[in-house]
C-alpha positions in Angstrom: -20.8 -63.7 145.8 -21.8 -65.9 148.8 -24.0 -68.8 147.6 -23.9 -67.9 143.9 -23.9 -70.9 141.7 -21.2 -70.7 139.0 -20.7 -73.2 136.2 -17.1 -73.6 135.0 -16.6 -75.5 131.7 -13.1 -76.1 130.2 -12.5 -77.4 126.7 -11.2 -81.0 126.5 -8.4 -80.4 123.9 -5.4 -81.3 126.1 -5.4 -80.2 129.8 -4.3 -76.6 129.4 -7.8 -75.2 129.4 -8.5 -77.1 132.7 -5.3 -76.0 134.4 -5.9 -72.3 133.8 -9.4 -72.7 135.2 -7.9 -73.8 138.5 -7.0 -70.3 139.8 -10.4 -69.1 138.8 -12.2 -71.9 140.7 -10.0 -71.3 143.7 -10.8 -67.6 143.7 -14.5 -68.1 143.3 -14.8 -70.8 146.1 -12.7 -68.7 148.4 -15.1 -65.8 147.8 -18.0 -68.0 148.8 -19.4 -69.0 145.5 -20.6 -72.6 144.8 -18.8 -73.8 141.8 -19.9 -76.7 139.6 -17.4 -78.0 137.1 -18.6 -79.4 133.7 -15.8 -81.2 131.8 -14.8 -84.4 130.0 -11.9 -86.7 129.4 -8.5 -85.7 131.0 -9.7 -82.3 132.2 -12.5 -84.0 134.1 -10.0 -86.4 135.8 -7.6 -83.5 136.5 -10.2 -81.3 138.1 -11.7 -84.1 140.1 -8.3 -84.6 141.7 -7.8 -80.9 142.3 -11.2 -80.3 143.7 -12.5 -83.5 145.2 -15.2 -81.7 147.3 -16.8 -79.9 144.3 -19.5 -81.2 142.1 -18.4 -82.4 138.7 -20.6 -83.3 135.8 -19.8 -84.8 132.4 -20.0 -82.4 129.5 -19.0 -84.3 126.4 -16.2 -82.8 124.3 -16.3 -82.3 120.5 -14.6 -85.7 119.7 -12.0 -84.0 117.5 -9.1 -86.3 116.4 -5.6 -85.2 115.7 -3.3 -86.4 112.9 0.0 -88.1 113.7 1.9 -86.3 111.0 0.9 -82.6 111.4 -1.5 -80.9 109.1 -3.7 -80.0 112.1 -5.4 -77.0 110.4 -6.6 -79.1 107.5 -7.8 -81.8 109.9 -9.8 -79.3 111.9 -11.4 -77.9 108.8 -12.3 -81.4 107.6 -13.9 -82.1 111.0 -16.1 -79.0 111.1 -19.3 -81.0 110.9 -18.3 -83.0 114.0 -17.5 -79.7 115.7 -20.8 -78.2 114.9 -22.5 -81.4 116.2 -20.6 -81.1 119.4 -21.6 -77.4 119.8 -25.2 -78.3 119.2 -25.0 -81.1 121.8 -23.5 -78.9 124.5 -26.1 -76.2 123.9 -28.9 -78.7 124.6 -27.1 -79.8 127.8 -26.6 -76.3 128.9 -30.3 -75.4 128.3 -31.3 -78.4 130.4 -28.9 -77.5 133.2 -30.3 -73.9 133.3 -33.9 -75.3 133.6 -32.8 -77.7 136.4 -30.3 -75.5 138.4 -30.4 -71.9 139.6 -27.2 -71.1 137.7 -26.0 -67.5 138.2 -23.0 -67.4 135.9 -21.3 -69.5 133.2 -17.6 -69.5 132.5 -16.6 -71.3 129.3 -12.9 -71.8 128.6 -12.7 -72.4 124.8 -16.2 -74.1 124.5 -18.1 -72.4 121.7 -21.7 -73.2 122.6 -22.1 -72.2 126.2 -23.9 -68.9 125.9 -27.5 -68.1 127.0 -29.8 -65.1 127.1 -31.0 -66.2 130.5 -27.6 -66.2 132.4 -24.5 -64.0 132.2 -21.9 -66.0 130.2 -18.2 -65.6 129.9 -16.1 -66.9 127.0 -12.3 -67.2 127.7 -9.8 -67.4 125.0 -6.2 -66.4 124.2 -6.6 -66.5 120.5 -9.2 -64.1 119.1 -7.5 -64.8 115.8 -6.9 -68.4 114.8 -3.5 -69.0 113.1 -3.4 -70.9 109.8 -0.3 -72.3 108.0 1.1 -71.5 104.6 -1.4 -70.8 101.8 -4.3 -71.1 104.3 -3.3 -67.8 105.9 -5.8 -66.1 103.7 -8.5 -67.7 105.8 -7.4 -65.9 109.0 -9.5 -62.8 108.4 -12.5 -65.0 107.6 -12.2 -67.1 110.7 -11.5 -64.0 112.8 -14.9 -62.5 111.7 -16.7 -65.8 112.4 -15.0 -66.1 115.8 -15.8 -62.5 116.6 -19.5 -63.1 115.9 -19.5 -66.1 118.2 -17.7 -64.2 121.0 -20.3 -61.4 120.8 -23.0 -63.9 121.8 -21.5 -64.0 125.2 -21.8 -61.4 127.9 -18.1 -61.0 128.2 -14.9 -62.3 126.6 -11.9 -62.7 128.9 -8.4 -62.7 127.4 -5.8 -64.1 129.8 -3.0 -61.7 128.7 -1.7 -58.2 129.2 -3.0 -55.3 127.3 -0.2 -53.6 125.5 3.1 -54.2 123.8 4.6 -56.5 126.4 2.3 -59.6 126.2 2.3 -63.4 125.8 -0.2 -64.1 123.0 1.2 -61.7 120.4 -0.9 -61.6 117.2 -3.3 -64.2 118.5 -5.1 -61.5 120.5 -3.4 -58.2 119.6 -3.6 -58.3 115.8 -7.2 -57.5 115.0 -9.7 -55.2 116.8 -11.2 -56.9 119.8 -15.0 -57.5 120.2 -16.6 -54.7 122.3 -17.3 -57.2 125.1 -13.6 -58.3 125.4 -11.4 -57.6 128.4 -7.8 -58.4 129.1 -7.6 -60.1 132.5 -3.8 -60.7 132.6 -2.3 -64.2 132.5 -3.7 -67.0 134.7 -1.5 -69.5 136.5 -2.1 -72.1 139.2 1.5 -71.8 140.4 3.3 -69.6 143.0 6.9 -68.6 142.5 9.5 -69.6 145.1 12.5 -67.4 145.5 15.9 -69.1 145.6 14.4 -72.7 145.5 16.6 -75.8 146.0 17.2 -77.4 142.6 16.0 -81.0 142.8 16.0 -81.8 139.1 18.3 -80.6 136.3 15.5 -81.2 133.8 11.7 -81.3 134.2 9.9 -82.6 131.1 6.2 -81.9 131.1 4.3 -84.0 128.5 0.9 -82.6 127.4 -1.5 -82.2 124.6 -4.2 -84.3 122.9 -3.5 -87.8 121.6 -1.8 -89.2 119.6 0.8 -86.4 119.7 1.0 -86.6 123.5 2.3 -90.2 123.3 4.6 -89.4 120.4 6.2 -86.6 122.4 6.6 -88.7 125.4 8.4 -91.5 123.5 10.7 -88.9 121.9 11.5 -87.3 125.3 12.3 -90.7 126.9 14.5 -91.6 124.0 16.4 -88.3 124.1 16.8 -88.3 127.9 18.2 -91.8 127.9 20.6 -90.9 125.0 21.7 -87.7 126.7 22.2 -89.4 130.1 20.8 -86.3 131.6 21.2 -86.3 135.4 18.3 -85.8 137.8 15.4 -85.8 135.3 11.7 -85.9 136.1 9.2 -86.7 133.3 5.5 -85.9 134.0 3.3 -87.7 131.5 0.2 -85.5 131.8 -2.0 -88.6 132.3 -4.3 -87.5 135.1 -6.4 -90.7 134.9 -3.6 -93.0 136.0 -1.2 -93.2 139.1 2.1 -94.6 137.7 5.4 -93.6 139.3 8.6 -95.5 138.4 12.3 -95.1 137.7 13.4 -95.3 134.0 17.0 -95.3 135.3 18.9 -94.3 138.4 18.6 -90.6 137.5 15.4 -90.5 135.5 12.0 -90.7 137.2 8.7 -90.9 135.3 5.3 -90.1 136.9 1.9 -90.1 135.3 0.6 -87.0 137.0 1.3 -84.4 139.7 -1.3 -82.3 141.4 -0.9 -78.5 141.3 1.0 -78.2 144.6 3.5 -81.0 143.7 4.0 -79.8 140.2 4.5 -76.2 141.5 7.3 -77.5 143.7 8.8 -79.5 140.8 8.8 -76.6 138.4 10.3 -74.2 141.0 12.9 -76.9 141.9 14.0 -77.6 138.3 16.9 -76.0 136.4 15.3 -76.3 133.0 11.8 -77.0 131.7 11.1 -79.0 128.5 7.5 -78.7 127.3 5.0 -77.9 124.6 4.4 -74.2 124.1 0.8 -74.4 124.9 -0.5 -71.1 126.1 -1.2 -72.3 129.7 2.3 -73.6 129.9 3.6 -70.2 128.7 1.6 -68.4 131.4 3.0 -70.8 134.1 6.6 -70.3 132.9 6.3 -66.5 132.8 4.8 -66.5 136.4 7.7 -68.6 137.8 10.5 -66.9 135.8 11.8 -70.3 134.5 13.9 -71.0 131.5 12.6 -73.6 129.0 13.0 -75.6 125.8 9.8 -75.6 123.8 8.9 -78.3 121.2 5.6 -77.3 119.4 3.1 -80.0 118.4 3.7 -80.6 114.6 1.0 -78.8 112.6 -0.5 -77.0 115.6 -0.1 -73.4 114.2 -0.8 -71.7 117.6 2.1 -73.5 119.3 4.4 -73.0 116.3 3.6 -69.3 116.2 4.2 -68.9 120.0 7.5 -70.9 119.8 8.7 -68.7 116.9 7.7 -65.5 118.7 9.5 -66.3 121.9 12.5 -67.7 120.0 12.8 -64.4 118.0 12.5 -62.4 121.2 15.3 -64.5 122.9 12.9 -65.5 125.6 12.6 -69.3 125.2 14.6 -71.6 123.0 12.6 -73.9 120.6 13.2 -76.7 118.1 10.8 -78.5 115.8 9.9 -82.0 116.9 11.4 -83.8 113.9 14.8 -82.1 114.5 14.8 -82.2 118.3 18.1 -82.9 120.0 18.1 -82.6 123.7 21.8 -82.1 124.3 22.0 -79.3 121.7 18.8 -77.7 123.0 19.9 -77.6 126.6 23.2 -76.0 125.6 21.5 -73.3 123.5 18.7 -72.6 125.9 21.2 -71.2 128.4 21.3 -68.0 126.3 17.5 -67.5 126.6 16.5 -65.7 129.8 12.8 -66.6 130.0 10.1 -64.2 131.3 9.5 -62.8 134.8 6.3 -60.7 135.0 3.7 -60.6 137.7 0.0 -60.9 137.1 -3.1 -59.5 138.8 -5.5 -61.9 137.1 -7.2 -63.3 140.1 -8.1 -59.9 141.5 -9.4 -58.8 138.0 -11.5 -62.0 137.7 -13.2 -61.4 141.0 -14.0 -57.8 140.1 -15.5 -58.8 136.8 -17.5 -61.6 138.3 -18.9 -59.3 141.0 -19.9 -56.8 138.4 -21.7 -59.4 136.4 -23.5 -60.9 139.4 -24.6 -57.4 140.5 
């Protein structure tokens, strides 16, 4: 792998796609590869902080906007032309990069248009099947077949989950037959578990997701924390482009962003985690064996499904955003044990990359 040029490209919907690329980038650089990161918006800012010595290039996102009142599935369908335009744009950029640079491998986390017949290409996703709400469920088989055809354009598809009954993604990647190029690589996390950590915060609230729902969630959390008078609370805003750090009250600290090392310490040193059930967050929680309260983004069917799945399995407690009550949630969450399962993802990733480069 020494000297091989690998392009890593996370999607720009929230920062979860970027955070789960961090352990991949670390493994590749430690193995001697030259990694170039292509990203946009907050993922670009986050990865620039994490890897200041690596080359970053701007790869524009799809420009998808999210509604303030849920209905995300309908909004996504309505913005299909914009999505297609974004895919076409990133394909042009990729073809130009391949002509200009001796790229040996491309890793796309959730970006649909980064495949090529000239270079081995990997597409990473945790939802082979896209969840739809209510009456739109009848569209799931249709979109599964469309997604499957797209996946098969890539050399390989990586699914960051376990193969088998005990898994994190549930029906998202275990309901329909997988494409023939798909491989489970086990969950990815940028964090390392600390046994018997000193508890610094009773509650760590991790704000994340695309706007405007990120801001809505932050405002709700601040209101609930102040109402509950929760002792020793840290709120991480998930705004990697700023450097704010201030006290909301004597016991409540708010910070715009923590790098992976600092956030790793904060998660390990917190008694309870409050977060969105984004898949990258679920992988981090499982790796660290933490208890959590999950508040899914309204209308985001993937998060609503995962929250319901783990609630039913008595793993993580969850409440809908419009009925969220922090005091009640913290009390009930004590009866949910969380997950504690090791992953060999980084070893599997290196094995698959070496095979493709060979």
